C-alpha positions, -999 to +999 in steps of 0.1 A: +051-061+243+084-043+251+107-029+225+139-048+218+168-030+234+186-010+208+158-016+184+143+019+182+149+038+150+157+074+154+132+094+133+113+062+125+089+057+154+052+062+148+027+083+167+007+065+193-027+058+178-061+066+194-094+080+181-081+115+189-046+108+175-048+086+144-015+070+133+000+091+105+034+084+090+053+059+069+047+023+077+060-010+064+031-033+057+021-064+040-011-055+021-038-081+016-056-061-009-051-031-032-077-016-054-092+015-071-119+029-049-141+035-080-137+000-093-166-025-094-168-048-064-191-075-053-213-075-022-208-105+001-246-110+003-253-107-034-229-121-060-244-096-085-230-069-062-236-032-060-211-009-076-199+018-051-189+048-072-187+075-046-167+061-018-150+087+003-153+072+038-127+049+054-154+026+066-164+017+031-128+011+021-123-012+051-156-031+044-146-037+008-111-046+019-124-073+042-147-087+014-117-088-010-096-109+014-125-131+022-120-128+059-144-115+085-126-099+114-134-108+150-134-086+181-100-075+192-085-073+158-078-041+139-080-033+102-055-008+088-059+012+056-028+023+038-035+056+021-019+072-010+016+086-001+018+057+023-001+073+051-017+049+075-052+053+091-069+028+114-105+018+110-112+033+145-110+069+131-129+076+099-114+099+074-118+112+039-102+096+008-105+107-028-125+088-053-101+069-076-073+067-051-054+035-048-054+023-013-045-010+005-062-027+034-046-053+057-056-070+089-037-075+121-046-090+155-025-062+172-049-033+181-033-003+165-046+020+192-027+002+219+007+002+201+034+025+193+051+017+160+088+008+165+111-017+149+098-047+169+061-040+164+068-034+127+081-069+123+054-083+145+028-068+122+044-083+091+047-117+108+010-115+120-001-106+085+018-134+069+001-158+093-033-143+086-057-169+071-069-146+044-036-143+026-033-181+020-058-179-008-040-151-026-005-166-028+013-133-032+027-105-012+034-069-021+070-057-021+080-023-011+111-002-020+134-031-028+135-048+005+139-086+002+137-112+029+151-147+022+144-174+047+140-211+052+104-223+052+111-259+061+137-276+083+150-244+099+117-233+112+114-202+091+146-186+102+156-155+084+186-160+062+193-127+045+176-092+044+186-068+017+176-033+005+186-029-030+222-041-032+229-036+005+228-066+028+212-055+061+214-089+078+228-122+069+228-155+087+254-180+074+244-208+097+225-226+070+220-227+033+187-216+017+177-233-015+167-208-042+133-225-045+125-213-010+137-177-012+108-153-015+103-115-017+087-099+012+075-064+021+088-029+021+069-003+000+043-008-027+054-021-061+041-049-083+026-081-069+051-110-066+036-144-071+049-171-047+049-205-065+071-226-043+059-224-008+028-220+015+023-184+026+004-197+057+037-211+071+059-180+066+070-164+098+093-135+105+107-139+140+115-111+164+152-113+157+171-087+178+201-085+156+180-082+124+159-055+140+189-035+151+206-037+117+174-028+100+171+003+122+207+013+117+202+011+080+170+032+080+187+059+102+215+061+077+196+058+044+161+071+050+167+103+029+175+082-002+151+054+004+120+076+011+128+110-005+092+116-016+071+102+011+085+114+044+078+151+052+101+167+078+073+171+103+065+133+101+099+122+114+090+114+150+119+110+174+114+087+204+112+103+238 
């Protein structure tokens, strides 16, 4: 999958992921599950369940994340863990986490070790997560740092209508009107859960819209210092070659 021309974000690309080079850095994700690592959870084989009180391995986190979304992953799909401070690790490379940390797990059919994170793959991940069967039972997304996506979920084939960050409109499509009942919050940074009452999450798609991606990148390049002042260290800002 090639990047959209003009779609790279300066200082916003992610490190190529491999077992020797796990993917660190800020990412924009749609999380299927978020939980305390020392919380009680139920085993898939025993509804009485064993309580895991000393989890420090990413494999345990991923396993519980899959149980919590009720979806067994198949070959060729990757599971990503979103660590505290919004660092991302793939399930391919185990790592330590602290007991009691709040982490998130989400699933994608895009193998993380084969991709470099740029604006296009970022939106592909979100789109793929929205379509993932496991999220249909949950009926909510997690919203991050004030980004809101409004789009039609019916006659206009899920076309994005408006994307805003705070009070700033990043992208707007005035070709059609979106009823308030079909406007929903989407993802960009972890905040409270937003319940979706008026639509079917299984039908929500975010297309690879070149103009949207370019405007999103331009906004991040201009505003990243104020949007993410506490979670992007200087050495994590990776500039594309």
